[in-house]
N, C-alpha and C positions, 0 to 999 in steps of 0.2 A: 635424396637418400631415403631409404625405407627402413622399416623395423621388421624384426623377425617375430612371427606370432609364437606365443608361448602359453601353454595351458598350465597355469599355476596350480589349479586344483589337482589335475592329474599328476603333476610333479610332486606335490605334497603327499598324495596318496601313495605314489611309488616309493617315496622316502620312508613313509610310516610302515609300509609293507616290508621294507628292507631293514627295519629295526630302529629307525629314528622315532623319537616321541613327537607328538603333534607340534609342540612349540619349536623344537629343533628344526623339523621339516619346514615349518612356516618361515623360520629365520633364514634358512638356506635359500628358500624360494624367493624371499624378499631381496636377499643379497644378490642373487642371480638376476632378478628383474632390474635392480639398480645398475648393475654392470651393463646390462643390455641397453638401458636407457641412455647411458653415457657413451655408447659405442655407435659409430657411424658405419653403416654398411653400404657397400657399392653394389648397385644392381646392374643387370645386363644392359638396361637402357642408359644408365650412367656411362658405362663403358662405350656403348654405341655412339652416344652424344660426343664423348671425348674423341673417339675415332674420327667422326665426321668433322669435328673442329680441327683436328690435326691434319686431316687430308686437305682441308681448305687452306690452312696455313702453309702447308708444303707446296700446294699449287700456286699460292700467291708468291712464295719465295722463288719458285721456278720461273714465274712470269717476270719478276723483277730481275733475276739473273739473266734471262734472255734479252731483256731490254738493255741491261748494262753491257752485255757482250756485243750487242749491235752497236751501241754508242762507242765502245772501245774499238771496234773494227773500223768505224767511220773515222775516228780520230787517228788511228794508226795509218789508215789509207791517206788521210790528209797530210800527215807528217811525212809519209813516204813520197808523195807527190811534191811536197815542199822541198824535201831534201834533193830530189832529182832536179827540180827547177834551180835550186841554189847551186848544185854541182854543175849544171849546164851553164849557168851564168858565170861561174868561176872559170870554167874551161874556155868560154868565149872571151873573157877578159885576158886570159893567159895567152890566147892565140894572137891578140892584138899587141902584145908587149914584145 
């Protein structure tokens, strides 16, 4: 995260030109600076880094889902072949009875 640049002297001068006395203007500037120091800002590079991380995670999930789909297809095929073989065996037994 980064901080926002803030010209305290110019801020105080603007306030005093607007009718604040020097002490009031300095107090407001100090309060504003304290708020800024406690605030975290998000930069474009922070967002870009997050975007790249999310893209990598999504790609990883896609890859895992494709692998799971492949495994499920193999298992379903094996179950289908097993069922056909079982039915063929049952039909053969029934013909001999």
